[in-house]
N, C-alpha and C positions, 0 to 999 in steps of 0.2 A: 740236603736238608740241613738247616741250621739247628745245632744242638741247643737245648734249653740254657745251658750255662753261658753260651755266647749271646743269649738274649738278656741275661742278667747284667752282664758287664757294661753295656751302654747305659743302663739305668744307674749303675754305680758311678759311672763316669759323669753322668748328668748331675747327680747329687754332689759329686766332687767339685764340679764347676760352681755349683750353688754355694757350697761352704767356702771355697777359695775366694769367690767374689765377696761373700759376706764378711770375710776377715778384713777387707779393705773398706767396705761400705756400711757395715753395721754401726748404728749410732744410737740405738735405743734398746731397751730390754727385749721387746718383741723381735727386733731384727737379730739381736745376738742369740735369742732362743732359737730362731729359725736356723741360724748359722750352725749352732751346736747340734740341732736335730738333723740337719743335712749331713754333718760330719759322721754322726752315728749311723745314719741310713747308708751312706756310701761305704763305710767299713763293714757294716752288716751284710750288704749285698755282695761285696767282694769276698767276705768269709764264706758265703754260700757257694760262690763260684769255685773257690779254691778247694772245696771238698771233692770236686770231680775233675779238676784240671791241675796241671803242674803249677806250683806256686810262682815260679819265675814267669810263666806266661801270664797268669792272672795279674801279677803285680805290674808287669811291663805294659799290658793293655790298659789296665786301670789308670796308671799314672799317665800313659800316653794320651788316652782320651781326656783325662782331666786337663793336661797341658794344652792340648789342641782346643778343647772347648773353652778354656779360660781365655786363651788368646783371641778366639773368635768373639767371645762375650765382651772382652775389652774393646775390640774394634766396633762392634755393633751397638753396645749399650753404654759404654763408659768413656767414649771420646778419645781412646788411645789411637795414635796415628798408625795407619797401615804402612807396612814396609814390605816390599817384594821379597827380600831375603828371608824374612820371618815366615812368609808363606811357603817359600821353597823348603825350609827346614821342617815345617809342619807336614808338607807332602812327603818328605823323606821319612818322617816319623810314622806317618800312616802306612807307607809302604812297608816299613819294618813290622808294624803291628799286624798287618794283613799277612805278611810272610810268616810270622809266628803262628798265626791261626792255621795257615795252610800246612805247615810242617808238623804241627801237633795234633792234627785231626786223624 
């Protein structure tokens, strides 16, 4: 069974993708406000997870999900060209994140 803190981290990662994308694409007060709000939410959710998990695991998973999600968002929504080596490194990153989860349970 998945522990609750492992359900919080994907939400934190999703908020991370939102504010990282916002840094590049925000061009008005409302979009900048949303970018800042997503940054606060992502860190708040990560701070909840770190209360019950090792800090190194939370940070690695949090940043890993943010990096993977941002790369995927770039491909799908922002017209960045897809490259197979980037996908290979994303898979490698995900394998490491899953490995951390397995080791620390």
